[in-house]
N, C-alpha and C positions, 0 to 999 in steps of 0.2 A: 226621416225614416218612415218606413211603412210596416204595418203589421198585417200579415195574411193569416186568417183563421182557416185552417184546412179541414179540421175534424174536431169532434169533441174529445177531450182528454180521455174519458172513459172508453172511447171507441178506438183509441190508439193501441197498437199491439207492440209490445216490447219483446223482440226475439233476438237472442244472442247479442244484446246491447244495441241493436238497431231499432229505431222508431219506424213503424210501418203504419201508415194512415189507411184505415179501412176504406175510406172513400176513393182513394187512388186505385186500390185493387178492384173495388166495385165498378168504377168507371171503365176499366179494361174488360171486366166481365160483361158489362152492358154492350160492349163493342162486338161480342161474339154473336154471330147471326142466329144461333139456336136458343139464346138465353132471353127469357122474358123479364125475370126479376132476379135480383141477387142481394145477398147480405154477407158481409165479411166480418169476422170477429176472431178474437184470440182464445185459444184453448190451452190448458196446461201442457207443458212439454218438459220432461225431466232434463233434457240436454240444454235447450235454448230458453227455458223460462216460459215462453209462450210460442205456440205455432199458429200459423194463419190457417183458418178454416173458412170455407164458404158454404152457404146454403143457396141453392139455385132452383128456380122454377123454369123449366124449359117451355118454349112456345108450343102451342098445340101441334100434335102429330110429329114432333121432333124427338129424336133420341140422341143421347150423347154419353160419353164416358168421362170418367175422372181424368184419365190420361190425356184425352183430346183437349180438355179445357185447361188443364195445368200447362200443357205444351203451348197452347195459345197465349196464356198469361206470361210464360217465360219469354215469348217473342217480344212482348210489349212492356215488360217490367224486369227489374233486376231479379235474378232467380230466387233470392231469399224472400222476396215479396210475394211470390206466387203461392197460392194455397197449397198446403201439404195434404189436405183432404177436402173432399167436396161431398155434401149431402144433396141428393136430388129429392126435392119435396114437391107436393102438389100445390101448396100455397104457403107464403111467408106469413107469420103471425103479424097482425097489425094492431096499432093502438086505436082508440076511439076516433082519433082525428085522421086515421088512414095511413099513418107513418109506420114503417117497419119497426117491429118491437124486438130490437136486437137483444135486449136483456133476457127475453124469453127464450131466445136461441142459445145464448151464452151461458146462462146460469146453471143449467143441468151439468155442464162439464166442470164447473167450479165448485160443486157441492162438496163441502168438507175440505176445500183447498182455499188458499189465500192468494189473491193477486198481489204482485209486488208493485 
């Protein structure tokens, strides 16, 4: 048999009993012609446990809307995997080694809450 490692467990989003791998959603976001960088993470959701949220940096001189990007994602992913909300930011936080610091994006939403 084979073992395929898709994502870090802490980066997996559990929404309505479905496992959603953040890297799968990020790969689709990177296919969008206006997106330069993207990070996907789970945020608390009263109904589903966690909801998919994305933070994106658009390419210079590009504009985009949440609706446009969510629609694009739903073409390439099952609809439950598409981000429920998108933050457009100037730059993603990075670690000293240059990797995207997802914990810094995710933690403010979980303050005072517990991930299951």
